[in-house]
Every structure is written in C-alpha cells, then in structure tokens.
C-alpha positions as a Markdown table, in Angstrom:
| # | Residue | x | y | z |
|---|---|---|---|---|
| 1 | Met | 211.0 | 28.4 | 89.4 |
| 2 | Phe | 213.0 | 27.7 | 92.6 |
| 3 | Arg | 211.7 | 30.9 | 94.1 |
| 4 | Arg | 208.1 | 29.8 | 93.7 |
| 5 | Thr | 208.9 | 26.3 | 95.1 |
| 6 | Phe | 210.6 | 27.9 | 98.1 |
| 7 | Trp | 207.6 | 30.1 | 98.9 |
| 8 | Phe | 205.1 | 27.4 | 98.3 |
| 9 | Thr | 207.0 | 25.0 | 100.7 |
| 10 | Ala | 207.4 | 27.8 | 103.3 |
| 11 | Gly | 203.7 | 28.6 | 103.1 |
| 12 | Ala | 202.7 | 24.9 | 103.4 |
| 13 | Ala | 205.0 | 24.5 | 106.4 |
| 14 | Ala | 203.6 | 27.6 | 108.1 |
| 15 | Gly | 200.1 | 26.3 | 107.5 |
| 16 | Val | 200.9 | 22.9 | 109.1 |
| 17 | Trp | 202.6 | 24.6 | 112.0 |
| 18 | Ala | 199.7 | 26.9 | 112.6 |
| 19 | Thr | 197.1 | 24.1 | 112.3 |
| 20 | Thr | 199.1 | 22.0 | 114.8 |
| 21 | Lys | 199.2 | 24.9 | 117.3 |
| 22 | Val | 195.5 | 25.7 | 117.0 |
| 23 | Asn | 194.6 | 22.0 | 117.5 |
| 24 | Arg | 196.7 | 21.8 | 120.6 |
| 25 | Lys | 195.1 | 24.9 | 122.0 |
| 26 | Leu | 191.6 | 23.6 | 121.2 |
| 27 | Lys | 192.4 | 20.4 | 123.0 |
| 28 | Gln | 193.5 | 22.4 | 126.1 |
| 29 | Leu | 190.2 | 24.3 | 126.1 |
| 30 | Thr | 187.8 | 21.3 | 126.0 |
| 31 | Pro | 185.6 | 21.0 | 129.1 |
| 32 | Glu | 187.3 | 17.8 | 130.2 |
| 33 | Ser | 190.8 | 19.3 | 130.0 |
| 34 | Leu | 189.7 | 22.4 | 131.9 |
| 35 | Ala | 188.1 | 20.3 | 134.6 |
| 36 | Ala | 191.3 | 18.2 | 134.9 |
| 37 | Gln | 193.4 | 21.4 | 135.2 |
| 38 | Ala | 191.1 | 22.8 | 137.8 |
| 39 | Ala | 191.1 | 19.6 | 139.8 |
| 40 | Asn | 194.9 | 19.5 | 139.7 |
| 41 | Lys | 195.2 | 23.1 | 140.9 |
| 42 | Ala | 192.7 | 22.4 | 143.7 |
| 43 | Ile | 194.7 | 19.3 | 144.9 |
| 44 | Glu | 197.9 | 21.3 | 144.7 |
| 45 | Thr | 196.3 | 24.1 | 146.8 |
| 46 | Gly | 195.0 | 21.6 | 149.3 |
| 47 | His | 198.5 | 20.2 | 149.8 |
| 48 | Arg | 199.9 | 23.7 | 150.3 |
| 49 | Leu | 197.2 | 24.5 | 152.8 |
| 50 | Lys | 197.8 | 21.3 | 154.7 |
| 51 | Asp | 201.6 | 22.0 | 154.8 |
| 52 | Phe | 200.9 | 25.5 | 156.1 |
| 53 | Ala | 198.6 | 24.2 | 158.8 |
| 54 | Leu | 201.2 | 21.7 | 159.9 |
| 55 | Asp | 203.8 | 24.4 | 160.1 |
| 56 | Val | 201.5 | 26.6 | 162.1 |
| 57 | Arg | 200.8 | 23.7 | 164.5 |
| 58 | Ala | 204.5 | 23.0 | 164.9 |
| 59 | Gly | 205.1 | 26.7 | 165.6 |
| 60 | Met | 202.3 | 26.7 | 168.2 |
| 61 | Val | 203.8 | 23.7 | 170.0 |
| 62 | Gln | 207.3 | 25.3 | 170.0 |
| 63 | Arg | 205.9 | 28.6 | 171.3 |
| 64 | Glu | 203.9 | 26.9 | 174.0 |
| 65 | Ala | 207.0 | 25.1 | 175.1 |
| 66 | Glu | 209.0 | 28.4 | 175.2 |
| 67 | Leu | 206.2 | 30.1 | 177.2 |
| 68 | Gly | 205.9 | 27.2 | 179.6 |
| 69 | Glu | 209.7 | 27.3 | 180.2 |
| 70 | Ala | 209.6 | 31.0 | 180.7 |
| 71 | Leu | 206.8 | 30.7 | 183.2 |
| 72 | Gly | 208.4 | 27.8 | 185.0 |
| 73 | Leu | 205.7 | 25.3 | 184.0 |
| 74 | Glu | 206.6 | 21.6 | 183.5 |
| 75 | Ala | 206.5 | 21.2 | 179.8 |
| 76 | Pro | 208.8 | 19.2 | 177.6 |
| 77 | Val | 210.8 | 21.5 | 175.4 |
| 78 | Asp | 211.8 | 19.0 | 172.8 |
| 79 | Ala | 208.5 | 17.2 | 172.5 |
| 80 | Pro | 208.0 | 15.3 | 169.3 |
| 81 | Val | 205.9 | 17.3 | 166.9 |
| 82 | Asn | 202.9 | 15.4 | 165.5 |
| 83 | Arg | 202.9 | 15.9 | 161.7 |
| 84 | Glu | 199.3 | 15.1 | 161.3 |
| 85 | Leu | 196.2 | 17.2 | 161.5 |
| 86 | Pro | 193.3 | 16.1 | 163.8 |
| 87 | Gly | 190.5 | 14.2 | 162.2 |
| 88 | Pro | 187.5 | 16.0 | 160.9 |
| 89 | Arg | 184.6 | 16.8 | 163.2 |
| 90 | Arg | 181.5 | 14.9 | 162.1 |
| 91 | Arg | 178.1 | 15.9 | 163.1 |
| 92 | Ser | 175.1 | 14.0 | 162.1 |
| 93 | Ala | 172.8 | 16.2 | 160.0 |
| 94 | Leu | 169.8 | 14.0 | 160.6 |
| 95 | Ala | 170.4 | 13.3 | 164.3 |
| 96 | Pro | 167.4 | 14.1 | 166.5 |
| 97 | Thr | 167.7 | 17.2 | 168.6 |
| 98 | Pro | 167.4 | 16.7 | 172.3 |
| 99 | Asn | 163.9 | 17.7 | 173.4 |
| 100 | Thr | 163.4 | 18.2 | 177.1 |
| 101 | Thr | 159.6 | 18.3 | 176.9 |
| 102 | Thr | 158.0 | 15.5 | 175.0 |
| 103 | Thr | 154.3 | 15.8 | 174.4 |
| 104 | Thr | 152.5 | 13.0 | 172.8 |
| 105 | Tyr | 149.3 | 14.0 | 171.1 |
| 106 | Ser | 146.7 | 11.4 | 170.2 |
| 107 | Tyr | 144.1 | 12.4 | 167.7 |
| 108 | Asn | 141.3 | 10.3 | 166.6 |
| 109 | Arg | 139.1 | 11.6 | 163.8 |
| 110 | Asn | 136.1 | 9.6 | 165.0 |
| 111 | Glu | 135.9 | 11.5 | 168.3 |
| 112 | Asp | 134.9 | 14.7 | 166.6 |
| 113 | His | 131.5 | 13.3 | 165.3 |
C-alpha cells in the first residue's frame, strides 16, 4: 500500500516538474521573448563596440603624442582624452545634386499643330 502511494506521489511530482520546465521553455521561445533577447544582445554588443572604439581613439591620441614628442613637434603629452565619439555624419538623401548646366525646356503642345 505504501509502496504504491510512494510511486504515485513520485510520478505526480515528476509530471508537475516536467510540465513546469516545458512551460518555461515554451515562454522563452515565443516570438516576443526571442525578439527581446535579440534586442538585449544587440544593445550589449553596441556598448562593447563603443567602448572598443573609445579605447582605440585613446590609444591613437597617446601614440600621436608619443610620435610628436619623438619627432620634436609641439604636442601636449598629457592632453585630456575625450571619451566621446564624434557625432554621426548626416547626408540628406533627397538633397538636390549640384548641376552646373541648367537647361530649361519649354514645351507647349499647341505649337505642334
């Protein structure tokens, strides 16, 4: 009697545990959850790339100062490092292109008759 009760309880507990695990995994695989995970990874990657670019820029400034000092140029060795990237370049996609020769054509359909 106790043996059957034990195995029944163990089976029910295993079923509840497995159902809970499957439901959690299904929630992780919904399109909204996958999109949120991808967005978080993209933001994290962007921050890492920005930090890398700032480190490269700081290294460039330091190396330029070292080269300037080695060549005898007037360059501040301990110049403050700007920890910001330059602003994005913006080009107008719809801006008119400069045209050196402007020809204005006038066409009147009534002149052909």
